[in-house]
C-alpha positions in Angstrom: 104.4 139.3 214.6 101.9 137.7 212.2 99.5 140.7 212.1 102.2 143.4 211.6 103.8 141.3 208.8 100.4 140.9 207.1 99.8 144.7 207.4 103.2 145.3 205.8 102.0 143.3 202.7 104.0 140.1 203.3 102.4 137.0 201.6 101.1 134.2 203.8 103.8 131.8 202.7 106.5 134.2 203.8 104.9 134.8 207.2 104.5 131.1 207.7 108.2 130.6 207.1 109.1 133.5 209.4 107.0 132.2 212.4 107.5 128.5 211.5 103.8 127.8 211.4 101.4 126.2 208.9 100.0 128.6 206.3 96.4 127.8 207.4 97.3 128.7 211.0 98.7 132.1 209.7 95.5 132.7 207.8 93.4 131.9 210.9 95.4 134.4 213.0 95.1 137.1 210.3 91.3 136.8 210.1 90.7 136.2 213.8 90.2 140.0 214.4 87.5 140.0 211.7 85.6 137.2 213.5 86.1 138.6 217.0 85.2 142.2 216.2 85.1 144.4 219.3 85.3 141.2 221.5 89.0 140.8 220.7 91.1 139.1 223.3 92.4 141.2 226.2 96.2 141.4 225.9 96.5 141.0 229.7 99.7 142.9 230.1 101.9 141.9 233.1 102.3 144.3 235.9 105.5 146.1 236.8 108.3 147.6 234.8 110.3 145.6 232.2 113.5 144.0 233.4 116.5 146.2 233.0 119.7 145.2 231.3 122.7 144.7 233.6 126.0 146.3 233.0 127.4 143.0 231.8 124.5 142.7 229.3 125.1 146.1 228.0 128.9 145.5 227.6 128.3 142.2 225.9 125.8 143.8 223.4 128.3 146.6 222.6 131.1 144.0 222.1 128.9 141.9 219.8 127.8 144.9 217.7 131.4 146.0 217.2 132.8 142.5 216.4 133.5 141.8 212.8 132.1 138.5 211.5 135.5 137.1 210.8 136.5 137.3 214.5 134.5 134.3 215.7 135.4 132.4 212.5 132.1 133.0 210.7 133.1 135.1 207.7 129.7 136.0 206.3 129.3 139.5 205.1 126.8 140.8 207.6 125.3 139.7 210.9 122.4 137.3 210.8 120.0 137.2 213.8 119.3 133.6 213.2 123.0 132.6 213.3 124.1 135.1 216.0 123.3 132.7 219.0 125.7 130.1 217.5 128.7 132.3 217.5 131.4 131.7 220.1 131.8 135.3 221.2 131.8 134.7 224.9 130.6 137.2 227.5 133.7 139.5 227.4 133.4 142.8 229.2 134.0 145.8 227.0 137.0 148.0 227.7 136.1 151.1 229.7 135.6 154.1 227.6 135.0 152.1 224.4 133.4 154.2 221.7 130.3 153.3 219.7 130.5 150.6 217.0 131.9 151.7 213.7 129.3 152.7 211.2 128.9 151.1 207.8 130.0 147.8 206.3 133.7 147.0 205.8 134.7 144.3 203.4 136.5 141.2 204.5 140.3 141.2 204.5 141.6 140.6 201.1 138.4 141.6 199.4 138.7 145.4 199.4 139.5 145.3 195.7 136.6 142.9 194.9 134.2 145.6 193.8 132.1 145.6 190.6 134.6 148.0 189.0 137.5 145.7 189.9 135.7 142.6 188.9 135.5 143.8 185.3 133.5 142.2 182.5 133.4 138.5 181.9 131.8 136.0 179.6 130.5 132.5 179.9 133.8 130.9 179.0 136.2 133.1 181.1 135.5 134.2 184.7 138.3 135.6 186.9 137.1 134.1 190.2 139.9 135.7 192.1 138.3 139.1 191.4 134.9 138.3 192.7 133.5 137.1 196.0 130.7 135.1 197.7 129.3 135.3 201.2 132.6 133.9 202.6 134.8 136.6 201.1 136.6 134.9 198.2 134.9 132.7 195.6 137.6 130.2 195.0 135.3 127.3 196.0 132.5 128.3 193.6 134.1 127.1 190.3 135.1 123.8 192.0 131.5 123.3 193.2 130.1 124.0 189.7 132.5 121.6 188.1 131.5 118.8 190.5 127.8 119.5 189.9 128.3 119.5 186.2 129.5 115.9 186.6 127.1 114.7 189.4 124.0 116.1 191.0 124.9 116.2 194.7 122.5 117.6 197.3 125.3 118.7 199.7 127.2 120.6 197.0 124.0 122.3 195.9 123.3 123.4 199.5 126.8 124.8 199.9 126.7 126.6 196.5 123.3 128.1 197.2 124.4 129.4 200.6 127.6 130.9 199.1 125.7 132.7 196.3 122.5 133.8 198.0 123.0 134.2 201.8 120.0 133.4 204.0 117.8 133.3 200.9 118.1 137.1 200.8 121.4 138.7 199.7 122.9 137.9 196.3 126.7 138.2 195.7 128.8 139.0 192.6 129.8 135.3 192.4 126.1 134.6 191.9 126.0 136.6 188.7 129.4 135.1 187.6 127.9 131.6 188.1 124.6 132.4 186.4 125.5 131.4 182.8 126.7 128.0 184.0 123.7 127.5 186.2 121.4 128.2 183.3 123.2 125.5 181.3 122.8 123.1 184.2 119.1 124.1 184.5 118.4 122.2 181.3 118.6 119.0 183.3 118.7 120.0 187.0 115.7 121.4 189.0 118.1 122.6 191.7 120.1 124.6 189.1 116.9 126.1 187.8 115.8 127.0 191.4 119.1 128.6 192.3 119.3 130.6 189.0 115.8 131.8 189.7 116.7 132.8 193.3 119.6 134.9 192.0 117.4 136.7 189.5 114.6 137.4 191.9 117.1 139.3 194.1 118.7 141.1 191.2 117.0 144.4 192.0 118.6 144.5 195.5 121.5 146.7 196.6 124.2 144.3 195.5 126.2 146.9 193.6 126.8 144.5 190.6 124.6 146.0 187.9 127.5 145.7 185.4 127.8 142.0 186.1 124.1 141.5 185.8 124.1 143.3 182.4 126.7 140.9 181.2 124.3 138.1 181.9 121.7 139.3 179.4 122.2 136.4 177.0 122.0 133.8 179.8 118.9 135.5 181.2 117.2 135.4 177.8 118.0 131.7 177.5 116.7 131.1 181.0 113.5 132.9 180.2 112.9 130.5 177.3 113.7 127.5 179.5 111.2 128.7 182.1 108.6 129.2 179.5 109.0 125.6 178.3 108.8 124.4 181.9 105.6 126.3 182.6 104.0 124.6 179.6 104.7 121.2 181.1 102.4 122.3 184.1 104.9 121.3 186.8 104.3 120.9 190.5 106.5 124.0 191.1 104.4 126.1 188.8 104.0 129.2 191.0 107.8 129.3 191.8 108.6 129.0 188.1 106.0 131.7 187.3 107.7 134.0 189.8 111.1 133.3 188.3 109.8 134.1 184.9 108.6 137.5 186.1 112.1 138.1 187.5 113.6 137.1 184.2 111.3 139.8 182.6 112.6 142.4 185.2 109.2 142.5 186.9 110.9 142.1 190.3 108.2 143.7 192.4 105.6 141.1 191.2 108.0 138.2 191.5 108.6 139.2 195.1 105.0 139.5 196.3 102.7 137.5 194.0 101.1 134.6 195.8 98.6 131.9 194.8 95.7 134.1 195.7 94.5 131.9 198.4 94.9 134.8 200.8 96.9 137.7 199.2 97.0 141.2 200.6 98.4 144.3 199.0 98.7 147.7 200.8 98.8 150.9 198.9 97.9 154.6 199.2 94.8 155.9 197.4 96.1 158.2 194.6 93.3 160.7 195.3 93.2 161.0 199.1 96.4 159.2 200.2 94.6 157.0 202.7 96.2 153.5 203.0 93.9 151.0 201.4 94.2 147.2 201.9 93.5 145.1 198.8 92.4 141.5 199.6 92.3 138.8 196.9 91.7 135.3 198.2 89.3 132.8 199.7 88.1 135.3 202.2 87.0 137.8 199.5 88.1 140.2 196.8 87.8 143.7 198.2 89.3 147.0 199.1 89.1 148.1 202.7 90.5 150.2 205.5 92.4 147.9 207.9 91.6 148.5 211.6 93.8 146.8 214.2 90.9 146.1 216.4 88.0 145.5 214.0 89.9 144.0 211.0 89.1 145.1 207.5 86.2 147.6 207.6 84.2 149.4 205.0 84.8 146.7 202.3 84.2 147.5 198.7 84.2 144.8 196.0 87.0 144.8 193.4 86.2 145.2 189.7 88.4 142.6 187.7 89.8 143.5 184.4 88.6 141.7 181.3 91.1 139.9 179.1 90.6 142.6 176.5 91.5 145.3 179.0 94.8 143.8 180.0 98.1 144.8 178.4 101.8 144.4 178.9 102.9 142.3 181.9 99.3 141.9 183.2 98.3 140.4 179.8 101.3 138.0 179.7 100.6 136.9 183.3 96.9 136.3 182.6 97.3 134.6 179.2 100.1 132.3 180.6 97.9 131.2 183.6 94.9 130.6 181.4 97.0 128.7 178.8 98.3 126.4 181.5 95.0 125.8 183.2 95.6 127.7 186.4 92.2 129.3 186.7 92.6 130.6 190.3 95.8 132.3 189.4 94.3 133.8 186.3 91.3 135.1 188.2 93.5 136.6 190.9 95.6 138.4 188.2 92.4 139.8 186.6 91.4 141.3 190.0 95.0 142.5 190.7 95.1 144.3 187.4 91.5 145.5 187.8 90.1 148.5 189.7 89.4 149.2 193.3 87.2 151.8 195.1 88.7 153.8 197.9 86.5 153.3 201.0 87.4 156.8 202.2 86.8 159.0 199.2 85.0 156.6 196.9 87.4 157.3 194.0 88.3 154.5 191.6 91.9 153.5 190.7 93.9 150.8 189.0 95.4 148.5 191.6 98.4 147.2 189.6 99.3 150.7 188.4 99.4 152.2 191.9 101.2 149.2 193.4 103.8 149.3 190.6 104.3 153.0 191.0 105.0 152.6 194.7 107.1 149.4 194.7 108.8 148.8 191.3 112.6 149.3 191.8 114.5 151.8 189.7 116.5 149.8 187.2 119.8 150.6 185.6 
């Protein structure tokens, strides 16, 4: 799991969270093929055919796939692999002749009208919570949670609010954008509010269908961007997380999603000239372009050519100047390499790393 995730461009921190391992252990696994070379470990496959599913297993799988989340009393909006084993579905046998599971997502009962068009426009003072929804369907508990948190900073309330607005740290809901202005106000004095507001913004480019609600948050986002700027100048312990939130507040969602601390960052993109997939490494193990081989590791490495401060512009210039201003030299150096040039190991052509990565990964905005 570790190597495929790295090949797909996932940062080390995300892989470590996925496999529940230390980041140093993940780095060791990623670079082990480079050290082993042709003497890589034999996988030692077991003999014989794989175990077949029984009829009972197949029926149970079909029943589970076709069961709506509300049936077992867990009304989140889509299945979660992590939560699925906890659900009291039982091992019921599917009825003979049962058809395939219905395709597509259906909203929870009572929320069919809770679409962005039905939600309408709102402002900081007036939000019609009955016309929006969180991960549990209706959002009637969200304003009560916000009111309690405005009076007292309670960890349990923050945990519940965070889960309601950003399910599994991945999917943001309309109630998240409705709550954003109040979260920004709370962020003036609450680190948890600042973190939750940032989590909502960093997922704002996803397929949430709430672009109109997000547009109504423009003033709150501008205020949040200034707040994050002040926080960065204080050189906090959560500097990188705040830096990524600042990128999201600037609608640089692709960078806020993948940028790491450059201890061991990898970016995968296609050469614009020959279309060969090139791996870009920026970290303690080197700063190079290479062709990734599953057996031999990164082969035919070519050193990167970092951009000078004078060559940077736009987002790259802001990122570099901010890191330099705040004394984060490693981050600034990594950004200079990320916005510099790489040589394709296959055709020897030069290209700008950030331009090609942005072209391939920046989401289409409203």
